[in-house]
KEKE-3310 file (N, C-alpha, C; in steps of 0.2 Angstrom, whole numbers, plus 5000, padded with zeros to 4 digits):
npx = (5004:5009:5020:5014:5007:5016:5021:5009:5011:5022:5024:5010:4996:4988:4981:4986:4972:4970:4963:4964:4963:4964:4962:4962:4959:4946:4934:4934:4935:4924:4914:4916:4911:4899:4892:4891:4898:4887:4879:4884:4889:4902:4916:4914:4902:4907:4917:4910:4903:4912:4919:4910:4909:4918:4918:4908:4914:4924:4915:4909:4906:4914:4926:4938:4952:4956:4959:4963:4977:4981:4975:4976:4974:4965:4970:4959:4950:4957:4955:4941:4925:4921:4908:4905:4918:4935:4942:4956:4956:4944:4948:4958:4954:4942:4943:4955:4965:4978:4982:4985:4992:4989:5003:5009:5008:5002:5010:5023:5027:5030:5049:5064:5060:5052:5040:5043:5037:5027:5035:5033:5023:5018:5022:5026:5016:5005:5010:5012:4997:4995:5003:4994:4983:4984:4990:5000:5010:5014:5011:5019:5019:5027:5031:5036:5040:5050:5065:5076:5092:5094:5081:5077:5085:5084:5069:5071:5079:5073:5062:5068:5073:5063:5057:5066:5063:5049:5052:5057:5048:5043:5036:5030:5036:5029:5036:5033:5038:5030:5032:5026:5016:5011:5023:5036:5049:5047:5055:5069:5067:5063:5075:5086:5078:5078:5091:5094:5085:5091:5103:5102:5094:5104:5109:5099:5090:5080:5066:5059:5044:5040:5030:5027:5025:5020:5033:5041:5047:5046:5047:5057:5060:5064:5076:5074:5062:5068:5076:5087:5081:5071:5051:5041:5036:5025:5012:5006:4991:4990:4982:4980:4967:4958:4958:4970:4979:4980:4983:4997:5003:5001:5011:5023:5034:5032:5027:5014:4999:4994:4980:4969:4960:4958:4953:4940:4934:4921:4911:4897:4886:4873:4871:4863:4867:4869:4871:4882:4890:4894:4900:4912:4916:4919:4929:4939:4943:4948:4960:4966:4971:4978:4990:4996:5004:5018)
npy = (4994:5006:5007:5009:5021:5030:5030:5039:5050:5054:5054:5056:5063:5079:5086:5090:5093:5105:5101:5105:5114:5120:5122:5137:5143:5139:5144:5156:5149:5142:5152:5159:5147:5151:5147:5155:5161:5162:5153:5139:5133:5133:5123:5109:5109:5115:5110:5098:5103:5110:5095:5090:5098:5095:5081:5082:5087:5076:5064:5070:5067:5076:5073:5065:5052:5054:5067:5072:5070:5070:5071:5084:5081:5087:5084:5078:5076:5065:5058:5054:5047:5044:5042:5030:5024:5025:5041:5042:5030:5029:5038:5032:5019:5021:5033:5032:5043:5051:5050:5062:5070:5085:5091:5100:5113:5125:5142:5151:5169:5182:5185:5190:5191:5180:5167:5153:5136:5132:5122:5104:5097:5084:5075:5062:5052:5057:5054:5039:5037:5041:5032:5019:5022:5023:5032:5042:5052:5069:5087:5101:5119:5133:5151:5167:5182:5193:5195:5188:5181:5174:5173:5165:5154:5147:5142:5135:5125:5119:5114:5103:5096:5091:5084:5075:5066:5062:5055:5044:5038:5031:5039:5050:5068:5084:5098:5115:5129:5143:5160:5176:5181:5196:5202:5215:5210:5196:5190:5189:5184:5171:5168:5165:5156:5145:5141:5137:5128:5118:5115:5107:5097:5091:5080:5074:5060:5050:5053:5069:5082:5097:5111:5126:5143:5150:5155:5172:5173:5165:5145:5145:5137:5126:5116:5112:5103:5093:5088:5074:5069:5075:5071:5078:5093:5104:5119:5132:5143:5154:5167:5172:5174:5159:5160:5169:5161:5148:5154:5159:5147:5139:5144:5137:5125:5109:5111:5107:5111:5114:5117:5127:5139:5144:5131:5130:5141:5146:5137:5134:5133:5133:5131:5118:5098:5097:5108:5112:5100:5102:5116:5112:5103:5110:5120:5109:5105:5115:5119:5108:5108:5119:5113:5104:5113:5119)
npz = (4999:5005:4994:4983:4988:4988:4975:4970:4974:4970:4956:4953:4943:4948:4961:4980:4993:5006:5020:5033:5042:5059:5078:5080:5069:5064:5066:5058:5044:5046:5045:5033:5025:5027:5038:5055:5071:5079:5078:5083:5099:5108:5110:5103:5097:5087:5081:5077:5066:5057:5055:5048:5036:5030:5028:5019:5007:5007:5003:4990:4974:4965:4971:4967:4967:4954:4952:4962:4972:4985:5004:5017:5032:5047:5064:5071:5062:5057:5066:5067:5058:5041:5032:5039:5041:5046:5043:5035:5030:5022:5014:5004:5003:4997:4988:4983:4987:4995:5012:5024:5038:5049:5060:5068:5082:5079:5079:5085:5092:5082:5079:5074:5060:5056:5061:5071:5073:5088:5100:5099:5109:5110:5099:5097:5102:5094:5081:5081:5083:5069:5061:5066:5061:5047:5039:5028:5027:5035:5039:5042:5048:5047:5045:5037:5038:5033:5026:5033:5038:5050:5057:5045:5044:5057:5055:5046:5051:5062:5056:5049:5060:5065:5055:5054:5064:5062:5049:5055:5062:5051:5044:5029:5029:5025:5023:5028:5027:5025:5014:5016:5006:5004:5008:5006:5006:4998:4987:4989:5003:4998:4992:5003:5010:5000:5000:5011:5014:5002:5009:5021:5014:5008:5017:5023:5028:5019:5010:5009:5009:5003:5006:4999:4997:4981:4971:4966:4956:4942:4941:4950:4960:4954:4957:4968:4966:4956:4966:4973:4985:4987:4988:4983:4977:4982:4982:4992:4992:4999:5001:4989:4978:4971:4958:4954:4961:4953:4941:4943:4947:4938:4928:4933:4931:4935:4949:4960:4967:4983:4989:5002:5006:4994:4987:4992:4993:4987:4990:5002:5016:5014:5001:4989:4989:4975:4969:4978:4975:4960:4961:4969:4961:4950:4955:4958:4946:4940:4948:4946:4932:4933:4941:4932:4924:4914)
capx = (4999:5014:5024:5007:5003:5022:5022:5004:5013:5027:5023:5005:4994:4983:4987:4985:4969:4973:4957:4967:4961:4964:4956:4961:4957:4940:4929:4933:4934:4916:4910:4917:4907:4892:4891:4891:4900:4881:4875:4884:4890:4906:4921:4913:4897:4909:4921:4906:4900:4919:4920:4905:4910:4926:4916:4904:4920:4927:4911:4907:4908:4918:4934:4943:4959:4958:4963:4967:4981:4982:4973:4980:4969:4966:4971:4953:4947:4961:4952:4935:4923:4917:4903:4907:4925:4940:4945:4961:4956:4939:4951:4962:4949:4933:4944:4962:4966:4984:4980:4992:4988:4995:5006:5011:5003:5001:5013:5025:5027:5037:5055:5069:5056:5047:5036:5044:5031:5027:5037:5029:5023:5013:5022:5028:5007:5001:5012:5009:4991:4994:5003:4990:4978:4988:4992:5006:5013:5012:5011:5019:5019:5031:5030:5041:5037:5054:5071:5080:5094:5096:5076:5074:5089:5080:5063:5073:5082:5067:5057:5071:5072:5057:5056:5070:5058:5043:5054:5060:5043:5040:5030:5034:5034:5028:5038:5029:5039:5028:5034:5021:5014:5012:5030:5041:5054:5046:5058:5072:5068:5063:5081:5088:5075:5079:5097:5093:5082:5095:5110:5097:5093:5111:5111:5093:5089:5075:5064:5054:5042:5040:5025:5029:5022:5021:5037:5040:5051:5042:5052:5063:5060:5065:5081:5071:5057:5072:5082:5084:5078:5063:5047:5036:5035:5016:5011:5000:4988:4994:4978:4978:4960:4958:4961:4975:4984:4979:4987:5003:5004:5002:5018:5028:5033:5033:5024:5008:4995:4991:4978:4964:4956:4957:4949:4934:4932:4914:4908:4892:4883:4867:4869:4859:4870:4869:4876:4889:4897:4895:4905:4917:4920:4924:4936:4945:4944:4953:4967:4971:4973:4984:4996:4999:5011:5022)
capy = (5000:5012:5011:5012:5029:5034:5031:5042:5055:5057:5055:5057:5071:5081:5091:5089:5096:5105:5101:5105:5121:5119:5128:5145:5145:5136:5150:5159:5145:5141:5158:5160:5142:5153:5148:5162:5159:5161:5145:5134:5135:5128:5119:5102:5108:5120:5104:5095:5106:5107:5090:5089:5103:5091:5075:5083:5087:5069:5061:5073:5063:5080:5073:5058:5052:5055:5073:5073:5064:5068:5078:5084:5081:5090:5077:5077:5071:5058:5051:5054:5042:5048:5038:5025:5022:5030:5046:5041:5022:5032:5042:5029:5013:5023:5036:5031:5048:5047:5053:5066:5076:5091:5087:5106:5116:5132:5147:5156:5175:5184:5186:5190:5191:5173:5164:5147:5132:5132:5117:5101:5092:5077:5072:5056:5050:5057:5049:5033:5035:5041:5024:5014:5025:5021:5038:5041:5059:5073:5092:5107:5124:5140:5157:5169:5188:5196:5191:5190:5177:5171:5169:5159:5148:5145:5140:5127:5120:5118:5110:5097:5093:5087:5079:5068:5062:5058:5050:5038:5034:5028:5044:5056:5074:5089:5105:5122:5136:5149:5164:5180:5183:5202:5204:5217:5206:5191:5187:5189:5179:5164:5166:5164:5150:5140:5140:5134:5120:5114:5113:5101:5093:5086:5076:5070:5053:5047:5057:5072:5084:5103:5115:5133:5150:5151:5158:5177:5171:5157:5140:5147:5132:5118:5114:5107:5099:5090:5085:5066:5069:5077:5065:5082:5100:5107:5126:5134:5147:5159:5172:5175:5169:5153:5162:5171:5157:5145:5157:5158:5141:5136:5145:5134:5119:5103:5113:5106:5114:5110:5124:5127:5143:5144:5127:5130:5148:5146:5133:5138:5127:5134:5124:5111:5095:5096:5115:5111:5096:5107:5120:5109:5102:5117:5122:5104:5105:5120:5117:5102:5110:5123:5109:5102:5116:5120)
capz = (5000:5004:4990:4979:4988:4986:4968:4966:4978:4968:4951:4950:4941:4953:4967:4986:4996:5013:5024:5039:5049:5067:5082:5079:5061:5062:5067:5051:5038:5047:5045:5026:5022:5028:5048:5060:5076:5083:5075:5089:5106:5111:5103:5102:5091:5080:5077:5072:5059:5053:5052:5042:5030:5027:5026:5013:5003:5005:4999:4986:4968:4964:4976:4969:4965:4947:4951:4970:4975:4994:5005:5023:5038:5054:5068:5074:5056:5055:5071:5066:5053:5037:5030:5042:5039:5047:5037:5031:5026:5018:5008:5002:5002:4993:4984:4981:4989:5001:5018:5028:5046:5051:5066:5071:5086:5080:5078:5091:5091:5078:5080:5067:5053:5055:5064:5072:5075:5094:5102:5099:5115:5109:5093:5097:5101:5087:5075:5085:5081:5062:5058:5066:5055:5039:5037:5023:5029:5040:5038:5048:5045:5051:5044:5036:5037:5031:5024:5040:5036:5054:5057:5041:5044:5062:5055:5043:5057:5066:5052:5046:5066:5068:5050:5054:5069:5058:5046:5060:5065:5045:5039:5026:5031:5023:5028:5025:5026:5021:5014:5017:4997:5004:5010:5001:5004:4997:4983:4993:5008:4993:4990:5008:5010:4995:5000:5018:5013:4999:5013:5024:5008:5005:5022:5026:5029:5016:5007:5012:5003:5001:5004:4998:4993:4974:4971:4964:4949:4939:4941:4955:4963:4950:4960:4974:4962:4954:4971:4974:4993:4988:4985:4979:4979:4983:4984:4995:4990:5004:5002:4983:4975:4966:4950:4955:4961:4947:4935:4944:4950:4931:4925:4937:4928:4941:4955:4961:4972:4989:4994:5006:5006:4987:4987:4997:4994:4982:4994:5006:5019:5012:4995:4990:4987:4968:4969:4981:4971:4954:4964:4970:4953:4944:4957:4957:4937:4939:4950:4943:4926:4934:4943:4928:4924:4908)
cpx = (5005:5017:5018:5007:5009:5023:5018:5008:5018:5027:5016:5003:4988:4987:4984:4980:4972:4965:4959:4967:4960:4959:4955:4959:4948:4934:4928:4932:4926:4913:4911:4913:4899:4889:4895:4893:4892:4877:4876:4887:4896:4910:4919:4908:4902:4915:4917:4904:4906:4919:4913:4904:4915:4922:4912:4911:4923:4922:4907:4911:4913:4925:4934:4948:4961:4961:4966:4971:4982:4977:4975:4974:4970:4968:4962:4948:4951:4956:4944:4933:4920:4915:4905:4912:4929:4941:4949:4960:4948:4944:4955:4958:4944:4937:4951:4965:4971:4982:4986:4990:4994:4996:5009:5006:5002:5009:5017:5025:5033:5042:5060:5064:5053:5045:5037:5038:5033:5031:5033:5030:5019:5014:5022:5020:5005:5004:5011:5001:4990:4996:4998:4983:4978:4986:4999:5011:5010:5013:5014:5023:5023:5028:5036:5038:5042:5060:5078:5085:5095:5089:5075:5079:5085:5074:5065:5076:5078:5062:5061:5074:5068:5055:5059:5066:5053:5047:5055:5054:5039:5034:5032:5033:5034:5031:5035:5033:5037:5029:5027:5021:5015:5019:5033:5046:5054:5052:5066:5074:5067:5072:5086:5084:5076:5087:5099:5090:5087:5101:5107:5098:5098:5113:5103:5091:5081:5070:5058:5051:5040:5033:5026:5025:5025:5026:5037:5043:5049:5049:5059:5065:5062:5069:5079:5065:5061:5078:5079:5081:5071:5058:5042:5036:5028:5016:5005:4997:4990:4990:4977:4970:4962:4961:4968:4980:4983:4986:4994:5006:5006:5008:5025:5028:5034:5030:5016:5004:4994:4987:4972:4959:4954:4952:4942:4930:4922:4910:4903:4887:4875:4865:4867:4865:4873:4875:4882:4894:4900:4900:4910:4921:4923:4930:4941:4947:4951:4960:4971:4974:4981:4991:4997:5006:5013:5024)
cpy = (5007:5014:5014:5021:5033:5037:5035:5048:5059:5060:5057:5062:5072:5084:5087:5095:5097:5106:5100:5110:5118:5124:5134:5148:5143:5140:5153:5155:5141:5148:5161:5153:5146:5151:5151:5157:5159:5156:5141:5137:5130:5125:5114:5104:5112:5114:5100:5097:5106:5102:5087:5093:5097:5085:5076:5085:5081:5065:5064:5069:5069:5078:5066:5058:5052:5061:5075:5067:5063:5073:5077:5086:5084:5084:5075:5074:5066:5053:5051:5047:5047:5043:5030:5021:5028:5035:5043:5036:5025:5035:5037:5022:5016:5029:5037:5040:5047:5053:5056:5069:5080:5089:5094:5110:5123:5137:5151:5161:5177:5185:5185:5186:5185:5172:5155:5144:5133:5124:5112:5098:5085:5073:5064:5052:5051:5053:5042:5030:5037:5035:5019:5016:5023:5027:5038:5046:5062:5080:5097:5112:5131:5146:5162:5178:5193:5191:5191:5182:5172:5167:5164:5153:5143:5142:5134:5122:5116:5113:5104:5094:5088:5083:5073:5063:5058:5055:5044:5036:5031:5032:5049:5063:5081:5095:5111:5127:5142:5155:5170:5184:5191:5204:5208:5214:5199:5187:5186:5184:5173:5162:5161:5159:5143:5136:5135:5127:5116:5112:5107:5096:5086:5079:5072:5064:5051:5055:5062:5077:5092:5108:5123:5136:5149:5156:5166:5175:5164:5151:5143:5140:5124:5113:5109:5102:5092:5085:5079:5066:5071:5074:5071:5089:5102:5115:5127:5140:5153:5165:5174:5171:5163:5156:5164:5164:5152:5148:5156:5152:5138:5138:5142:5127:5112:5105:5112:5110:5110:5116:5121:5131:5143:5139:5127:5136:5148:5141:5135:5132:5128:5130:5118:5105:5095:5103:5114:5107:5100:5113:5118:5105:5106:5119:5115:5103:5110:5121:5112:5104:5115:5118:5104:5106:5117:5117)
cpz = (5000:4999:4984:4981:4987:4979:4966:4969:4973:4961:4947:4949:4946:4957:4974:4990:5003:5015:5031:5044:5054:5072:5081:5073:5059:5060:5058:5044:5039:5043:5036:5022:5023:5035:5052:5063:5082:5082:5079:5093:5107:5105:5100:5096:5086:5077:5073:5066:5056:5050:5046:5036:5027:5024:5020:5007:4999:5002:4993:4979:4964:4966:4974:4967:4959:4947:4958:4971:4982:4997:5013:5028:5043:5059:5071:5069:5055:5062:5071:5059:5047:5033:5034:5043:5041:5041:5035:5028:5021:5012:5003:4999:4996:4987:4980:4982:4995:5006:5022:5032:5048:5059:5070:5077:5086:5080:5083:5089:5087:5081:5075:5061:5053:5062:5067:5074:5083:5096:5103:5106:5115:5104:5092:5097:5095:5082:5076:5079:5073:5059:5060:5063:5048:5037:5034:5026:5033:5035:5044:5046:5049:5045:5043:5033:5031:5027:5027:5038:5042:5056:5052:5041:5052:5061:5052:5047:5058:5062:5051:5053:5065:5061:5051:5059:5066:5054:5051:5062:5057:5040:5034:5028:5025:5026:5024:5029:5022:5022:5013:5010:4999:5006:5004:4999:5002:4991:4985:5000:5004:4993:4996:5010:5006:4998:5008:5017:5009:5004:5017:5020:5008:5011:5025:5024:5027:5014:5009:5006:5005:5001:5004:4995:4986:4973:4966:4957:4946:4939:4946:4958:4959:4953:4965:4971:4961:4959:4970:4981:4993:4984:4980:4981:4979:4985:4987:4992:4993:5003:4995:4983:4972:4959:4949:4954:4957:4943:4936:4944:4942:4926:4929:4936:4934:4947:4954:4968:4978:4993:4997:5006:4997:4985:4988:4996:4992:4986:4999:5010:5018:5004:4994:4989:4980:4966:4972:4976:4964:4956:4964:4964:4950:4948:4957:4950:4938:4941:4948:4936:4928:4936:4939:4925:4915:4905)
residu = (MET:ARG:ASP:GLU:GLN:ARG:ASN:ARG:ILE:ALA:SER:GLY:ALA:GLY:PHE:LEU:ALA:ALA:LEU:ASP:GLN:SER:GLY:GLY:SER:THR:PRO:ARG:ALA:LEU:ALA:LEU:TYR:GLY:VAL:PRO:GLU:SER:ALA:TYR:SER:GLY:GLU:GLY:GLN:MET:PHE:ASP:LEU:MET:HIS:ASP:PHE:ARG:SER:ARG:ILE:MET:THR:SER:PRO:ALA:PHE:THR:GLY:GLU:ARG:VAL:LEU:GLY:ALA:ILE:LEU:PHE:GLU:GLN:THR:MET:ASP:ARG:ASP:VAL:ASP:GLY:VAL:GLY:ALA:PRO:ASP:TYR:LEU:TRP:GLN:ARG:LYS:ARG:ILE:VAL:PRO:PHE:VAL:LYS:VAL:ASP:GLU:GLY:LEU:ALA:ASP:GLU:ARG:ASP:GLY:VAL:ARG:LEU:MET:LYS:PRO:PHE:THR:ARG:LEU:GLY:GLY:LEU:LEU:GLU:ARG:ALA:VAL:GLN:ARG:ARG:VAL:PHE:GLY:THR:LYS:MET:ARG:SER:PHE:VAL:SER:ARG:ALA:ASP:THR:GLY:GLY:ILE:LYS:ALA:ILE:VAL:ASP:GLN:GLN:PHE:ALA:TYR:ALA:ARG:GLU:ILE:LEU:GLY:ALA:GLY:LEU:VAL:PRO:ILE:LEU:GLU:PRO:GLU:VAL:ASP:ILE:HIS:SER:ALA:GLU:LYS:PRO:ARG:ALA:GLU:GLU:LEU:LEU:LYS:ALA:ALA:VAL:LEU:GLU:HIS:LEU:ALA:ASP:VAL:ASP:GLY:PRO:VAL:MET:LEU:LYS:LEU:SER:ILE:PRO:SER:VAL:ASP:ASN:PHE:TYR:ALA:ASP:LEU:ILE:GLY:HIS:PRO:ASN:VAL:LEU:ARG:VAL:VAL:ALA:LEU:SER:GLY:GLY:TYR:THR:GLN:ALA:GLU:ALA:ASP:GLU:ARG:LEU:ALA:ARG:ASN:ARG:GLY:LEU:ILE:ALA:SER:PHE:SER:ARG:ALA:LEU:VAL:GLN:ASP:LEU:ARG:TYR:GLN:GLN:SER:ASP:ASP:GLU:PHE:ASN:ARG:THR:LEU:ASP:VAL:ALA:VAL:ALA:ALA:ILE:GLY:ARG:ALA:SER:VAL:GLY:THR)
# end
């Protein structure tokens, strides 16, 4: 199974769906979906509604392995059922979509132009559960606001330190050092980031994946995409609209999407199932076309 999943991720056509909004971002995600905070009381109801939203996406006939290679899940989604089956097994067995899980615990305050990940306090147990639930890999996110050499080195060092632990558990890590698309220093930050990543890739023990902001210079990450220790490079939408993210992505050969907001931006709780499925189908098709590249 894992060999088949690895081959799909490494060379399959399609993109990764990011369905991993966590506690802090869930109210906004629900609001964009058309569910205001007044519609629920407490975290329990909030997470139930969010799981219903994710389940609606995963069970949609528009969401299939023909166009979606993988899906990144929130930890609670990984632990829940979809249509009576554990979510990771549902994705792989019913849809041939490779399951991943978000493992970071949020961002620390900004320092030296970056936001490191908060120290992981329960990674070992989470990785054990992920292995038991037949998850293929993980994802963890940092954030870069400025082109600060020391700050960028710190987030890349941290990402690879945790990546080695994740590889040791038999899972494939997605490293996501996001660069702010609104930063005036974005091109220089991307230069520093790529140099730091390449330095670590030289001695990492096993394949990793990278999730990066769509670069300011087209095909800037070609050497990362072709690196023997990189299974796949995927791009986040980073606040671009779906149309703009698709247009920018399509100019980058070999770079595929891992969109969250850009995937679901037109989905609404109030839509009928037919409307929901048609809207999702349009989004999946457009993002899939953009992920082919030139």
